[in-house]
N, C-alpha and C positions, 0 to 999 in steps of 0.2 A: 504494500500498500504506498510506504514513504518514498518506494523508487519511482512507484507511479505520479503521486504528486511532485517528486520533483523533477519528471519528465514534462508533466504539464506545464509548471511552472517555469521549465526552460524552454517550452515551444512559444507560452504567452510571451514568454521576455525577447525571442527571436521575431516573433509576428510584431511587437511594439518597434523595436529596433530597426525591421524593413520598411516599415511606414514611416518612417524619419529620414531615412536615407534616399538621395536623391536617383532618380532613374538613372542608367547608364548613358543612355540615350533618348531622347525625343524623335530619331530617326522614321522609327516604324510608325508612329502615332501620324507624325507632318507627311508622311507619304500615302496615309491613310486615307486623312482628310482633306488633303490640300487640292484634290481633283474638285471640289464643292466648293472652293471658295475662290471668289472672282473680283477682278478689277471693276470698276464702274467709272467710266468718263460722261459728262455730261456737257451739253452746247447750250446756251443760253445766248439771245439775241438783246444785247442793249443799244437802245435807245442813245441816238446823239447826243449829246448835251446841248444848253439852250443859252447857256451862259457867253456873253462874248469873250474873246480871246483878250491877251494884252495888246496896246497900241502900241504897233512897229511903224518907224517914219515908211514913209514908200521912198524906196532906192535906198533902205539901208542893208548893209551886208545881212544883217538877221531876218528881213523879210523872206532872201531864199531858202534860209534854215528853217525856219516855222512853217513854210510852204511846203518843202519836201518831209519834216519831222513831226509836224505836228505844233501846235502850242500847249505848252504846260498845265493851262488851266481852263480852258477854253473848247469850241467846236472846231475847229481849224477846218470847217468848210468839208468834215467828214460826214456819213451817214451812220447809221447802225452799225454797230461791230458785233462781233461774237467772241463770247467768253465761255472759256474751256474750265472744270473742275474734274479731279479726281476724288475717288473714294473706295472703299472695298462693299464687299456684298458675301451672303451665301447661299447656296442653291438647299431647298427645303422639300423639292420633290419632283421627282423624273422629268413630270411635266415642265418643269420650267418656273414655277414659282420662289423668286429671289427677296429674300429681308437683306433691308440696309437702314443708315437713318434718313429720318426725314430730311436732315439739313443737307446732306448729300446732294438731293435731287433736287429741292423746291426751288421752284422757279425754271427746272430746265426744259428747254424746247424740244429736246434728242437725250434719247440715253444710251448708249453705247456700252456692253457686256463683252470682257475680255476673257476667259477662261483660261484655266493653268494652262491646258493643251496648246493655246495661242490663239484658239476660233474666238472669231465676235459675231455677236449678234445683238440685233437692235433690240429695245423692250420697253414694253407701256407700261405707265403705270396704274395699276390697279387701286388702289387707294394709301391716305398716311393718316396719321395720329401726331400731331405736332406735339400734344400733351407728353406722351414719351418717346418725342423724337425716333418714331418709326415708322416706314414705308415699306411697302409691299410691290413688288414687280415681276412680269413674267414677261418670258420669253418665249418664242415658236421655234420647236427645235425637231429633226427629222427623227432622232433618235433620242431613246431614253439620257436623261442625266444624270452623272450621278451626283447626290446629294447627303444630306446629314442631318441629323434629328435634334429635337431641343432634349436636354436633360431635367434632371429637376433642380433647380436653382436653392432650393430649401436645403437639400441636401450638402451643399459645399460648405465646409468648414475653413476657418480661420488656421490660414497652413497649408491648406492643400493645392496640391502643384497644378499650375494649367499652363493653356499653350493661346496664345495670340496670334493670328495669322491675319495679313491682308497685305494693303502696299502701301506703305508710310514712306511720303513725300513724292509719292510718284515713279519710287522705283524700281516696282515691279511686286511679286510675289516674295515674304519675308515673312519668318517665323521668330518671334520669342517666348521665353518661358520664366515664368515667375510661380508668385504665390498669389494665394487669397488672402489680402492685407487686412481688410476690414468687410463687415456685411452692412448689409441694411442702411446705405449712406445716402442722405439726403442732399439733393443739390437745391433745383428750384421749384420742381412741380410737385403737383398734389399726388402722382401716383407713381413719384420715384421710390425705387428700390434698387439701388447699384450697387455692385459686387466692388470692393476697390481692390487693384491688383498693385505688382509691381513689375509684370509684366509689361517690357518697353512696347509704350502705345504713342504715334504720332501723328503728325497731320497726315492725311492719307489711309489710317489707318480706321477712320470712322465708319461705321457699317460694317466691318469685320466681325468673326466670330471670336469668342473663347471659348474654348474647350476645357473640358475637365480629361482624367486620363483613360477614360473609357471614349473616348473621340466624341462624347455629347455636349451639344452647344448650351452652355450653362450663361451666356451672358453675348449681349452685342456692343461693342468696343466703341463706349459715343463721346468720353471728354477725356482729356486730361487737368491737373493742376499744375501750372506751369508758369515761371516767372518768365520766360525766353522763349515759351513757344515749342520747347523741344520737352522729350519725356525726361523727366526728375524720378522718376519711379511711382508716381501716385497717377494712377490712369481710373476710370471709370466703366463698368462696364452693365449694362440695362439687364438686369436679371430674368433668364428665361422664362418665369415662371408669370411675368410681366407680360413680356413680348409673346408667350405661345397664344396668349389669348387675344391680346391685340390682331396678332396676324388672322386668327380664326376667324374674326367678326370685321378686316380687310375683305377676305378673300370669299365672304357669306355676301357682306354687305355694300361694300366698296369704302365702309366710314366704320368710324365703333358708334358703340350702342352701350352703354353704360348705364346703370342702374342710379337712379336718383328717389332720395329718401324725402329731401324737401326741408329740412330743417339747417336752422342754422347753431353750430356745438362749438363746446370746447371743453379742452381738457379738464378733468377733476384734478386741483393741485390738493397740495397736502392741508392748507389753511382752508381753502373751500370744501374740502372733506369735513374737517373739523367744524365750519360754520353749520352744514348742513345735517350734521350727527351721522355720517358715515363711518362706516368702522375701517374701509379702506379708499386711498386717491385712489381709483379706476374708474373705466368707463368715459360716457362722452356726455357731458352737461348742457340739455338742451336750451339754448338762450334764446330763440326763436322760432315761431311755427307759420309761417307763409302759407298763401293758400298750397296744396299741393297733397301728396299722397298721406305724409305724416297726420298733417291737420285731419284728414279724410278718417285715419285710424285713431283719433284721439289722442294723439299725441300734445302735449302742454309745457308750456317754458318751464324751466325746472326739474322737468325729469330728467334722471341718470338713464341712458339706455348702457344696460348691463351686459345685455345678450344681443346679438342678430341672427338670425334664422339657427341656432338651437346652437351656435358658438358664443365665446365669452370674447364682449369686448374689451381690449384693454388701454385704447384711448379713443382722440379722435381721426387722428391717421389710420388706425384700423379698421374702423368702422367707415371710413370714405370708401379704403381700399374694400373691402369685403361689400358693401352696396354695389359698388360699380361693376366687380366682378359678376352679380347677381343677374340673373335673366330680365330682363324689359317687362313689364305686365304680371311677373311672376308673384305670387301672395307669400308673402315672409312675414316669420314672428321677429316682435319684438319686447324684450323685456325692459322694464323701464320701474327705476324705484319713485314712488312718488309718496310725499309724506309719509317716508320712512316704511312704505310698505310696497312690494314689490307685484307688479302686475304684468301680465302677457296680451300685447296687441298684436291685431295682423292688419298688415300694410300692404297693399299694392303697387309696386313700384312705379314710378314714370322712366323718363328717359332724361337724360341728364343734358345733354345736347341740345333737344328741343327746351329745354328750362332755360337753360343759359343764353339761348338765341330771345328769348323774350323778358329776362330779367333786365329792370330800369335801373337806369344809372343813379349812383347815390348824389347824395345834395350836398352843398355846401356846410361847414361848421364854422359860423361866426359867435363870437363872444357877447355876452348882456352884460346888465350894470349887477354890480352885487347888491345882497340884502342880509342875509342873516350866517353864520359860520357854526359849522360841526362836523365833526371828525376829521379838521384839518383843511374843510373846504368852506367856502363861501356860495352859498345857495340860494337862489328864488325860484319861486313856483312859478311853471313856465307858462306864458301867455297865448293866445292866438296865435299873435303875428310871429310868435317865435318858432311855434310849431312847423309853421311853413318852412322857415328861415335853416331851423334845425335839421329838417327833412324827417320828422316826425309826422306819423299818422296821424289824418283830424282826430280829435277826441281823444289823443294821449294827456295822460296827468302823468307830475312829476315835477323833479327839482332842477334848475339847470344850474350846471359849476359854473362859475362866475370868474371866481378865482382860487387858489388853492398857496396853502403853505409849501414852500419847497423842500421844507427840512421833512414834511408830512407822509406817514406811510401811505396815504391817498396818492399824495405824488410820486412818489417811488414803486406804486404798481400801475405805473401809467393812465393815471386819471388828469384830463386838462380841461382846461375852460370850453363852454359850450357841450360835454358830455352832460347827459340827462340821467338822473336818476330816478327808475319810475317802480322800482322794488324793494323793498330791505324785509331781508326774514321770510322773503316768497310770498309777502304780504304788498300791495298795491298802497304807493306813499302820493298824496296829492296835496302836501304841505308839508310843513318843518316839523309840526307838532307830530304829524305821524310818522316821520323818520326818527322824530325824538323818542315817541313810544317804543318803536321797534328796539331802537339802543336800548332802553330800557328792559325790556322784556330778556331782551339777550343775556343784559349781566343778571338779573335774578335765574334767569333758568344756568346761572353758570358756567355760559356760554366764553370764549376767550374773543371769537371775532362774530362777524356779522355780513351776510351774506346781500350785496347788492345787487340789483341789475340794472347795467350802465348802457345806455344807448349814445351811440357817435352816427353823425349823420346818416340816422335811422339802424343802423347797423347796431344788436345787443352783444354784451357780453357779461359776465358774472364776475364780480371781483369781492373777494372775503378782506374785511378790515376789521384790526381790533378794537373792541371794546372798550378795554382794560385801562 
């Protein structure tokens, strides 16, 4: 038995050591996946500029120079010109579907695909998703094309080996190896889920694949962090579990079809959780419920969404992504905490793209005269004129913040003149007395803070302020 245990321990140690050792070579993997990786060349027609060129005296020796070589800053009597750009991509099906970045082909009049074999084909654009910077192309080929498949990016671990393949700096097919440096990076988009890697990624690699050691695509190389435009070992690939869903929708509809719940939400911070009497800071706090699916389902401002369609909601980003991935028109369940009790609601999701197309712009945010001071804020009861000026719905009651003590907690937490306090302790406030009463109640209940609902340019958010 002792010998068997020793052998098992030795095998485990050998396995762990093998996982830490670099591959002897990436050559077999590169040879296997390279036929599916493509170079992309785009051609765009740029209209001639309309600004006048520099004034050159007639007969001057510079006149011939500028006529022959063009004015540096003007139209120089030239017509439209052609501009070329380079990028990378990869084939995902034998019938010619190709994935790349949207920014590689955006605005292109012509798209040419060069394969590893040297073969060239023209591509047509099937659809794009600027939010994730993904585009889907299609080529027609007389013979089946070599292709690669998406892997499960959620299985990628920090420290795993990866291979980036593409067309860096227009130099043609190139391979670079590295590891997964970090996961779940956000850059600027709502649906960002980037894999960070130190595999060399440069201009021209955009749209190319990031492979795991099984030859599966776990990311689309999209961006680099660099002070000089070249690789410094910080590259970002959009995770395949995001990309594959986008690609499926582009292939089927030519555009994305993301689910839409119709709520404005914010994260539940520890101080907000304490003010609401929650056991932990998790879920998505509903700040407003405009007309839409959530309102029809009975969701209310102040609800904390703790689960969506049977899956726990960690925070607002988690909820947004889960709703976006859900099927449009599909009934889904929401578990919400309301007044300390859990409720289950059923909502039929709308389509985000349609909702965003009809959203009204926010109003301006002017300041108004001061009246009373409480919790470090100078407040005034909102008037009819101010409702319109501050972009508030007609009939909105509340207190306008007209000034703040810059050393106060309210200022530190982002409140500014022009904000409007409409609720305190999840009860409406229409006067200074109402707010004072809510503060007194919080103190009597032994709470350290009170939850305020703030509207700025009509947009709501919750803020917890200390009442001690």
